[in-house]
C-alpha positions, 0 to 999 in steps of 0.5 A: 844301717837302714833309715827310719823310713826303711824300718817303718816299711819293714814293720808295715810289711810284717804287720800287714797279715795281721787282720781278720780278712775274708780268707781267714774267716773262710779257712777258720770256718772250714776248720771248725766244720771239720772239727765238729764232724770229728767231735761227732765221731768222738762222741760215737766212740764215747757212747759205744767204746773203743771197739768202733776204732781199730782198737782190740785186746791185742792192738790196744795202741793204734793210730792214737798213740802213734799220733801222740808220739808224732805230736811230741816229736814235732814239738821238739823243733822249737828247742832245736831252732830257737834254743840250740841254733840260738845259743850257737849264735846262728843268725839265719835261723832268727826269722823262723824262730817264732814260727818254730815256737808256734809249731812247738806250742801247738803240737805240745798243747794238742799232744795231751788231748791225743792221749785222751782220745785213746782212753775209754774212760777219759774222766779218769784222767785225773787219777793220774794226778790223784793216785800218782806213782813216781815209778810210773813212766806215764806220770813222767810223761805227763810231767815233762809234756806239761813242763815243755809246753809251759817253757815253749809258751814262755819262749814264744811270749817273752821275745814277743813282748816288744812286738806286742807293744808295736802291734798295740801302737801301729794296729789302730784299726784292729778290733778293740778286744784285740788292742786290749789284749795287746795292751795287757800282754805288752806289760807296759813295755817301753824299751828301757835298758832295764826291761831289755836286760830282764827279758834278755836274761829270762830268754837265755835262761829258758833257752838253756832250760828247755834243752834238757826238758825237750830231750826228756819229753821224747826220751820219757815217751820212748821209755813207755815202749822200751821199758816193756819186754816186747819184741820190737820195743825192747831196745836200749837206743829208743831214747836217742832214736826217738829224739833224732826222729823228732828233729826230722819231723819237726824240720819238715813241719817248719818247712811246710809252714815257711812255704805257706806263710811266705805265699799266704802272708806275702813274706818273700822278703823275710822267708827267702830262698836262702832260708829254704837252702839253710833249712834243707841242709839242716834237714839233711843233717838230722835225717842222716843221723836218724838214718844211722839210728834206723840202720842200727835199730834193725841191723843188730836184731836182723843179724841175730835173728832170734826167735821172736825178733825173726817173726817181727822183722819178717813181718815188717821186711817181707810181710804184711807191713813190708810195703808201708815200711819200705815206702816210709824208709825210701820215700820219707827218709833215703830219697829226701836225703839224696835229693836235698844234696843238690842245691836246685832241690833246696828251692821253696816249691821242691822243699815243700814237696819233699817236706810233705813226704818227710812229714807224712812218712814220719807219722807213718813211721810211728805207726810202724813202731806202735802196731806190728809189735802188738800183733806179735806177743810172746804168747800166741793169739788164741780163743779170740775172733779172727779180726782181733788178730789184725789191725785196721784203722776205721773211719771213726778212728781216722776222723778222731785222729784228724781232729788233732791236726785240725786243732794244731792248724787252728792254733797256728792260724790264730797265733799267726793272725794275732801276732807277727810270725817274723820278729820285728824287735829282738831283745837278744839283738838289742 
């Protein structure tokens, strides 16, 4: 049992990064300027239409929808780390539970904005609610995304309440507005047995509740594709296929965040090599499951080679999307699995590099799911300009897409500078 002096030292080490220092201001200034440039690109799209992006009559879903699917996917990591591993009593995941919830909340919050980017008339978004139809998968998607975001916010906030009180008591040099926020959000926490019981019970309920909601959020997203009869989307395994892919992208996002929090916030005592080793093993596990679904997704139609399936598969296997497809499969999935089997690869720096390949490979995988299918409709593409037959992302579309990642970085940065990213007081361990 650590002494009070040792506990105070641990608390001080965890609270030390919570300050608005010069590096934080420079970083936020850079993100703000970058976001303003991206907003200007979006203003061009609003004025002139989606034509300034790579959006055409046939490829009507491009980087924006691929980005939406990716953001929804990455947000599922909060459920996997905090809820599934937490309910199973896996103790090593406790230090990164809050990091995973911050990432989940950031990606889930911005995913709704990503959808608006793909709308030519964003002011009509309210029609989804005012003229809602229960038969519409779009309404299902909006409902589960909002529900998941609310539960994720609560799962982040409730375990934070004791730590918020510690921040209020310990950070006496923090700005007055921040101390006032701490006082309000701590809800008068004093650590009584009754308070601990209520918070603990609420957390357990949310941990159980978020599992079906998280599975539903990406399953419903997959139904937006699978409910059509388009070749490449007409699949009955899209639900579990999307969910397993979500765990892969989410794990890679957490590993990247772990590395930068460890180095930037000097948290090597808490985010150590053992934690990276465990996350490497978890990434291998979910990647193997995802690899199985990838093989199943392409092996069955490739064996049958029906007319329209053959056209689609030849395009991604040996055609114009072949380089992208095989790069994603090999560099973003197969090679990371093989490399991470070896313990030496599950060190912080190698894990960062591998996680970056997996992260960007996961995003490109969504682009492969979204775009090629649209360019092979059941009816021939005719009587349209030549450039309608291809999809090429534009600078405007790329800038608008990057804005969503900038928003995620801003949310993660602000939350990690206001609240401790490593739990100090865990009501579940009381």
